[in-house]
Structure formats: structure tokens, C-alpha cells
C-alpha positions in Angstrom: -132.1 -65.0 45.5 -131.5 -62.0 47.8 -134.8 -60.5 48.6 -135.4 -56.8 49.3 -135.8 -57.6 53.1 -132.6 -59.4 53.1 -130.8 -56.5 51.2 -132.0 -54.0 53.8 -131.3 -56.2 56.7 -128.1 -58.0 55.8 -124.4 -57.0 55.6 -125.2 -54.4 53.0 -127.3 -52.2 55.4 -124.1 -50.6 56.8 -121.6 -50.8 54.0 -118.7 -48.4 53.4 -119.2 -48.8 49.7 -122.6 -47.2 49.8 -121.0 -44.1 51.6 -118.3 -43.9 49.1 -120.7 -44.1 46.2 -123.0 -41.4 47.7 -120.3 -39.3 49.0 -119.7 -37.1 45.9 -123.3 -36.4 45.0 -124.4 -35.9 48.5 -121.5 -33.4 49.1 -122.5 -31.4 45.9 -126.1 -31.4 47.1 -124.9 -29.9 50.4 -122.8 -27.3 48.5 -125.9 -26.5 46.4 -128.0 -26.2 49.6 -125.6 -24.0 51.6 -124.7 -21.6 48.7 -128.2 -20.0 49.5 -127.5 -19.8 53.1 -125.4 -16.6 53.2 -122.3 -18.3 54.7 -119.6 -15.9 55.3 -117.0 -17.8 53.3 -116.9 -21.0 51.2 -114.9 -22.7 53.8 -117.9 -22.9 56.0 -119.8 -24.9 53.4 -116.9 -27.4 53.0 -116.8 -27.7 56.8 -120.5 -28.4 56.9 -120.3 -31.0 54.2 -117.4 -32.7 56.0 -118.9 -32.8 59.4 -122.1 -34.0 58.1 -120.5 -37.0 56.4 -118.6 -37.8 59.6 -121.8 -37.6 61.8 -123.6 -39.8 59.3 -121.0 -42.4 59.4 -120.6 -42.4 63.2 -124.5 -42.7 63.5 -124.6 -45.7 61.0 -121.8 -47.5 62.5 -123.3 -47.1 65.9 -126.7 -48.4 65.0 -125.3 -51.4 63.0 -123.0 -52.2 65.8 -125.7 -52.2 68.4 -128.2 -54.2 66.2 -125.3 -56.8 65.4 -124.5 -57.1 69.1 -128.2 -57.8 70.0 -129.4 -59.8 67.0 -126.3 -60.8 65.1 -127.2 -58.7 62.0 -128.7 -55.4 61.0 -132.4 -55.8 61.2 -135.0 -54.1 59.1 -136.1 -51.8 62.1 -132.4 -51.0 62.7 -132.0 -50.0 59.0 -135.1 -47.7 59.3 -133.7 -46.1 62.4 -130.2 -45.9 60.7 -131.7 -44.1 57.6 -133.9 -41.8 59.6 -130.9 -41.0 62.1 -128.7 -40.3 59.0 -131.2 -37.5 57.9 -131.4 -36.2 61.5 -127.5 -36.2 61.9 -127.0 -34.3 58.7 -129.8 -31.8 59.5 -128.6 -31.2 63.1 -125.0 -30.9 62.0 -125.7 -28.5 59.1 -127.9 -26.3 61.5 -125.1 -26.2 64.1 -122.5 -25.2 61.5 -124.9 -22.6 60.3 -125.5 -21.3 63.8 -121.8 -21.0 64.4 -121.3 -19.1 61.1 -124.1 -16.7 62.2 -126.7 -18.1 59.7 -130.2 -19.1 60.2 -130.1 -22.8 61.2 -133.6 -23.6 60.0 -133.6 -26.8 62.1 -137.0 -28.2 61.0 -136.3 -27.7 57.3 -132.9 -29.0 57.3 -133.7 -32.3 59.4 -136.8 -33.1 57.2 -135.1 -32.5 54.1 -132.1 -34.8 54.8 -134.5 -37.4 56.2 -136.3 -37.4 52.8 -133.0 -37.6 51.0 -131.7 -40.5 53.1 -134.8 -42.6 52.4 -134.7 -41.7 48.7 -131.1 -42.6 48.2 -129.7 -45.1 50.8 -132.4 -47.9 50.3 -131.9 -48.1 46.5 -128.1 -47.8 46.7 -128.2 -50.6 49.4 -130.3 -52.7 47.2 -128.0 -52.2 44.2 -125.0 -53.3 46.2 -126.8 -56.4 47.6 -127.9 -57.3 43.9 -124.4 -56.6 42.6 -122.8 -59.0 45.3 -125.5 -61.6 44.6 -124.6 -61.2 40.8 -120.9 -61.8 41.5 -121.9 -64.9 43.6 -123.9 -66.3 40.8 -121.4 -65.7 38.2 -118.9 -67.5 40.4 -121.1 -70.5 40.7 -121.7 -70.6 37.0 -117.9 -70.5 36.5 -117.5 -73.3 39.1 -120.0 -75.3 37.2 -118.2 -74.7 33.9 -115.0 -75.9 35.6 -116.6 -79.0 37.0 -117.8 -79.7 33.5 -114.4 -79.3 32.0 -112.9 -81.5 34.8 -115.4 -84.1 34.1 -114.7 -84.1 30.4 -110.8 -84.2 31.0 -111.2 -87.0 33.4 -113.5 -88.9 30.8 -110.8 -88.4 28.1 -108.0 -89.5 30.5 -109.9 -92.7 31.5 -110.6 -93.3 27.8 -106.9 -93.0 27.0 -106.0 -95.5 29.7 -108.5 -98.0 28.4 -107.3 -97.6 24.9 -103.8 -98.2 26.2 -105.1 -101.4 28.0 -107.1 -102.5 24.8 -103.9 -102.2 22.7 -102.0 -104.5 25.1 -104.8 -106.9 25.1 -104.9 -107.1 21.3 -101.2 -107.2 21.0 -100.8 -110.0 23.7 -103.6 -112.4 22.8 -105.9 -111.6 19.9 -103.4 -110.6 17.0 -101.1 -113.4 17.7 -104.1 -115.8 17.8 -105.2 -114.5 14.4 -101.8 -115.0 12.9 -101.6 -118.6 14.2 -105.1 -119.2 12.5 -103.9 -117.6 9.2 -100.8 -119.8 9.1 -102.7 -122.9 10.0 -105.3 -121.9 7.3 -102.7 -121.8 4.7 -101.2 -125.2 5.5 -104.0 -127.2 6.9 -107.0 -126.5 4.6 -106.7 -128.1 1.1 -110.3 -127.6 -0.1 -110.4 -124.4 -2.1 -114.1 -123.7 -1.0 -113.4 -124.2 2.6 -110.2 -122.1 2.5 -112.1 -119.2 0.9 -114.9 -119.4 3.3 -112.6 -119.6 6.4 -110.4 -116.9 5.0 -113.3 -114.6 4.5 -114.3 -115.1 8.2 -110.8 -114.5 9.3 -110.6 -111.3 7.3 -113.9 -110.1 9.0 -112.3 -110.8 12.3 -109.1 -108.8 11.4 -111.2 -105.9 10.3 -113.1 -105.9 13.6 -110.1 -106.2 15.5 -108.3 -103.2 13.6 -111.3 -101.0 14.3 -112.1 -102.0 17.8 -112.0 -99.1 20.3 -113.2 -98.8 24.0 -113.0 -95.0 23.9 -116.6 -94.0 24.5 -118.2 -91.2 22.5 -121.3 -89.6 24.0 -123.4 -86.6 23.0 -121.5 -83.4 22.6 -120.7 -81.2 25.6 -123.8 -79.2 26.7 -123.9 -75.6 26.1 -124.3 -73.4 29.0 -126.8 -70.5 28.4 -125.1 -67.1 28.4 -126.7 -64.2 30.5 -125.6 -60.7 29.8 -125.6 -58.1 32.6 -124.9 -55.3 30.1 -128.0 -56.3 28.0 -130.0 -56.2 31.4 -128.7 -52.8 32.3 -130.3 -51.3 29.2 -133.2 -53.6 28.9 -135.4 -51.7 31.3 -134.8 -48.3 29.6 -135.4 -49.9 26.1 -138.5 -51.8 27.2 -140.1 -48.8 29.0 -138.3 -45.6 28.2 -141.1 -43.4 29.4 -141.5 -45.1 32.8 -137.7 -45.1 33.4 -137.4 -41.4 32.4 -140.4 -40.4 34.7 -139.0 -42.2 37.7 -135.5 -40.6 37.1 -137.1 -37.2 36.9 -139.0 -37.8 40.1 -135.9 -38.7 42.0 -134.0 -35.8 40.7 -136.8 -33.5 41.5 -137.0 -34.7 45.1 -133.3 -33.6 45.6 -133.6 -30.2 44.0 -137.1 -28.8 44.6 -137.1 -28.4 48.3 -134.2 -26.0 48.3 -135.5 -24.1 45.2 -138.8 -23.5 47.1 -137.0 -22.6 50.2 -134.6 -19.9 48.9 -136.2 -19.0 45.4 -139.8 -19.3 45.9 -142.3 -21.0 43.7 -140.9 -19.2 40.5 -137.5 -20.7 41.0 -139.0 -24.2 41.7 -141.0 -23.9 38.6 -138.0 -23.2 36.6 -136.2 -26.2 38.0 -139.3 -28.4 37.5 -139.5 -27.3 33.8 -135.8 -28.1 33.5 -136.2 -31.5 34.9 -139.1 -32.0 32.5 -137.0 -31.1 29.5 -134.4 -33.7 30.9 -137.2 -36.2 31.0 -138.4 -35.5 27.5 -134.8 -35.8 26.2 -134.4 -39.2 28.1 -137.5 -40.6 26.6 -136.5 -39.6 23.0 -133.0 -41.1 23.8 -134.7 -44.3 24.9 -136.8 -44.6 21.8 -133.8 -43.8 19.4 -131.7 -46.3 21.4 -134.3 -48.9 21.0 -134.0 -48.6 17.3 -130.2 -48.6 17.3 -128.5 -51.9 16.4 -125.1 -52.2 17.8 -123.0 -54.2 20.2 -124.2 -54.6 23.8 -121.4 -52.7 25.3 -121.8 -49.7 23.0 -125.4 -49.6 23.6 -125.1 -49.7 27.3 -122.5 -46.9 27.1 -124.9 -44.9 25.0 -127.7 -45.6 27.5 -125.6 -44.3 30.3 -124.5 -41.3 28.4 -128.0 -40.4 27.5 -128.8 -39.7 31.0 -125.9 -37.3 31.1 -127.1 -35.7 27.9 -130.6 -35.3 29.2 -129.5 -33.6 32.4 -127.3 -31.3 30.3 -130.2 -30.4 28.1 -132.1 -29.5 31.4 -129.4 -27.3 32.5 -129.1 -25.6 29.1 -132.9 -24.9 29.3 -132.2 -23.0 32.6 -129.4 -20.9 31.0 -131.7 -20.0 28.0 -134.4 -18.8 30.3 -134.9 -15.1 29.9 -133.3 -13.1 32.9 -131.6 -16.3 34.4 -128.6 -14.8 36.2 -125.4 -16.9 36.8 -124.8 -16.7 40.5 -122.8 -19.1 42.7 -125.9 -21.2 43.4 -127.1 -21.1 39.8 -123.7 -22.3 38.6 -123.9 -25.1 41.1 -127.4 -26.1 39.9 -126.1 -26.3 36.4 -123.5 -28.7 37.5 -125.5 -30.6 39.8 -128.5 -31.2 37.5 -126.7 -33.4 34.9 -124.9 -35.2 37.6 -128.0 -36.0 39.6 -130.0 -36.9 36.5 -127.3 -39.3 35.1 -126.8 -40.8 38.7 -130.4 -41.4 39.3 -131.0 -43.0 35.8 -127.8 -45.2 36.3 -128.9 -46.2 39.9 -132.4 -47.1 38.5 -131.0 -49.1 35.6 -128.7 -50.9 38.0 -131.4 -51.8 40.4 -133.9 -53.1 37.7 -131.1 -54.6 35.6 -129.5 -56.5 38.4 -132.9 -57.8 39.6 -133.6 -59.0 36.0 -130.2 -60.4 35.1 -129.9 -62.2 38.6 -133.2 -63.9 38.0 -131.9 -65.1 34.8 -128.7 -66.1 36.3 -130.4 -68.1 39.0 -132.4 -70.0 36.5 -129.3 -70.5 34.2 -127.4 -71.8 37.2 -130.1 -74.5 37.9 -130.1 -75.4 34.2 -126.3 -75.6 34.5 -126.5 -78.0 37.5 -129.1 -80.2 35.7 -126.9 -80.3 32.5 -123.8 -81.1 34.7 -125.6 -84.0 36.4 -126.9 -85.4 33.1 -123.4 -85.1 31.7 -122.0 -86.9 34.7 -124.6 -89.8 34.3 -124.0 -90.0 30.5 -120.2 -90.1 31.0 -120.5 -92.7 33.8 -122.7 -95.0 31.8 -120.3 -94.7 28.8 -117.4 -95.5 30.9 -119.1 -98.4 32.4 -120.1 -99.8 29.1 -116.6 -99.4 27.9 -115.1 -101.1 30.9 -117.4 -103.9 30.5 -116.4 -104.3 26.8 -112.7 -104.2 27.7 -113.2 -106.9 30.4 -115.0 -109.1 27.8 -112.2 -108.5 25.3 -109.5 -109.5 27.9 -111.5 -112.3 29.9 -114.3 -113.4 27.7 -114.8 -116.3 25.3 -113.2 -114.6 22.6 -109.6 -115.7 23.3 -110.9 -119.3 23.9 -112.6 -119.5 20.5 -109.5 -118.1 18.8 -107.3 -120.5 20.6 -109.4 -123.5 19.8 -109.5 -122.3 16.1 -105.7 -122.1 16.0 -105.2 -125.5 17.7 -107.8 -127.2 15.4 -106.0 -125.9 12.3 -102.6 -126.9 13.7 -103.9 -130.5 14.0 -105.1 -130.4 10.3 -101.7 -129.0 9.2 -99.6 -131.7 10.8 -101.7 -134.5 9.0 -102.6 -136.4 12.2 -106.2 -136.0 11.4 -107.8 -138.5 8.9 -110.1 -137.3 6.2 -113.3 -138.5 7.8 -112.8 -136.1 10.8 -111.7 -133.1 8.8 -115.3 -131.7 7.8 -116.2 -131.9 11.5 -113.1 -130.0 12.6 -113.5 -127.4 9.8 -117.1 -127.0 10.9 -115.9 -126.4 14.5 -113.3 -123.8 13.2 -116.1 -122.2 11.2 -118.4 -122.0 14.3 -115.6 -120.7 16.6 -114.7 -117.9 13.9 -118.5 -117.0 13.6 -118.8 -116.8 17.4 -115.6 -114.8 17.8 -116.7 -112.4 15.2 -120.2 -112.0 16.7 -118.7 -111.5 20.1 -116.3 -108.8 18.9 -118.9 -107.1 16.9 -121.3 -107.0 19.8 -118.5 -105.3 21.9 -118.7 -102.4 19.5 -122.1 -101.7 20.4 -122.8 -99.6 17.3 -126.4 -98.8 18.0 -125.8 -97.5 21.4 -123.5 -94.9 20.2 -121.1 -95.5 23.0 -118.1 -97.4 21.8 -117.7 -96.7 18.0 
């Protein structure tokens, strides 16, 4: 299992996927922030967002390269420096662009704000990426276990077919011809009706055993590998604890929106946004309880769970529009767009983090169970194959053929009339004993109680 420390200090610490995932929401956040900064034109805002992204990437790549050169990996200390530096780089570049555009740079606020944003978003996104890669690895290992089990079963069936072919050859080459000789000798060499009926009954038993004989082992059915659903895990946290999940989502959203609201709109604007977030949280809680009662397919419930975050954020934005005296300026419109996106994004990232943590734990346990089942199955099939091989060897090289040959020879002596009447009972007793022994040996090769050969 990938621990939190490993996620923050491994190959996921400086990963372009995290930059791609956060590029759009962070760029929207830059737009929202700079719309209140009185830039001369919108082009300055776009330039600020672009240069901030470039500065962030350059800083992260530099820190990661230095750490890997010194230690072979991105250490936890390097990750902390990287996240703090991302915030500093964004704040400094944003202030420089503002200064170039003739706007108050507000250095301290910008730097502190973006450091807080970096520490709020980058670690959890990094953790999600690490857990997602771990999930793919665990699923790949489970697929490998399934393929190994299928290959084991195929090999077992193939070896069973080969043994069946050798068994048929052995029966056709020795056992069945000997039985025909015995039957022919019985018809011509035994004159007593009682002896004839008794020996024929024993011969019929032998024939029946020969017809039903098989060295194709049958073992317990193939083990069922437990299924683990990632989709179910993604909604499990919200369904189990909808209040807790919605509150955390609200806190994450407020951390991104309230600082600029206080800076440019004062406490009144911050209160409005806080109330809007509270409305979104309330709607998300209600949606969680409703979804918990909703019985549907897992994929549909997951889709509804992700959609509920967007609906909750939209409800918060609608609350702002309905406020008395709420004017729709550029920043207000940006806020109405940003609030649903941030709320839905925060709920999704939170669901992914908790869901992947939960499902990966289940996958790890299931993988261990798969390996144990595979080992047990391998031992079962090996034991069955060994038993079948021993039975085939006994059929080909055991005493069975000798007993049948002796019986056929004795009956042939009786049939040609070269044996006097005084010796006939002893010879018939010997034939009877040989047929009994052959039947017992062939019946023993079936191993009916072991469940391996019949």
C-alpha cells in the first residue's frame, strides 16, 4: 500500500498530471481574483494566469530535479518547499503583472493567498494521483492472478486429455483384448452352469469397470475471486457520512473564495459568499441522504453522486443571485460560474481520495486472498494430477494385466481339453481369484471416495 508519505515524496510529487488537473480551476480562480484588481483590460488577467502557471511549473521542475539529483527522489522536505514555492511564485508573478499594469501589487496578500491555495490543493491532488496509480497496479495484479488461474486450469485440462488418450491406448492394447480372450475361453472351457454364471458375472463387473474407467481428475470447482468495486467506493464515503463529506467540501470551497471576498468586498461580501457555501453544503447533505435511499446500479448512483456536487454548488450560486441588491458585475458573474465548479471539484477530489483509499485497502486484501486461492488451487490440481498419473501407471504396468493374462491362459487350457477333471476345480478357483483381484485393483484405481478420479 502507498502511504501518505510515499505519495508526497515519490514520483507523484512533481507530476504533470496534477498540473493539468488543476490548471483550469486555478486559472478560473486567478480570473476571479484579478477581476477585482482594476486591470486596464482582460488581456492582463489572461497574461497573469499564463505567467503564473509557467512560473509554478518552472519552480516545481527545478525543486524536483535538484531533490532527485541529491537523493534520487523527491523528499518530503522538497515537496513542502515545492508547494510553498508554488504559492510564492504565483503571488510574485501576479504582483509583478499587476505592477506592470499600474495596479496595486499587494505583495503580502497575494503571496500568502497562493501559498494557502497550494497547500490546500496540491497535496490532496497528489495523494489522489498516487492512489489512482496504486489502484491500477492492484487491478493489474488481480488480472494477472486471474490469468494465472486460467492458465493453470487450461494446463490441467490439457494434461488430463493427454492422460485420457494414453488410458484409451492402454485399454485398447492390453485390457480389452484380454477380456475378450477370457470371454471366449469362458464360453468353451467351462462346462458347469454354476461356474459359468459366477465367472461371467465377475467378467461383466470387470468389463463395466473398464468402460467407466477414467484418469481425468476432477477437483473442487474453480475458486471465485472476490470483486471490488471502485465506483461503489467513490460514493461510499458520501453515503456513509453525508454531513461530514459536505462540511469538508464547504471548507475547501470557502478557503478558495473567502480571502478575495474579504479583500475586495469587505465582510459583507464575505458573509454573502459564506451563506452561499452554506446553502450548497445543505443541498449536498440533503442529496447525500436522498442518494443513500436511492436503489440503483452502482454507475448510476456514482454519476448522481458527482452530479449532486454540481447541483449543490449551483444552488449556492442561485442563492447569491436571489439576494436583494446583488448586482451582476464581471466579478459577480465569475463567482457564479466558479462556485459550482469549485464545490463540485472539491467534492469529487474528496470522494476520490477517500474512495481510492478504501477500495485500495480492499483490493490489497482481495489480492492476498487471490494469491492464497491460486496457491491452494495449484496444490489441489498437482495432487489430483499426481494421483491420476499413479493410477495410469498402475493400469499400464501393474498386476492387472498379469491377472487377466493368467485368467485367459487358464481358460484356454480348460478349453483345449488337456486338463483332467481333477484339476479343473483348482484352475477355476485360480481364475476366480485372478478376476476378483483384477476387479479389486481396477476399482481401487477409481478412488471414488477421494473425488479425484471419478
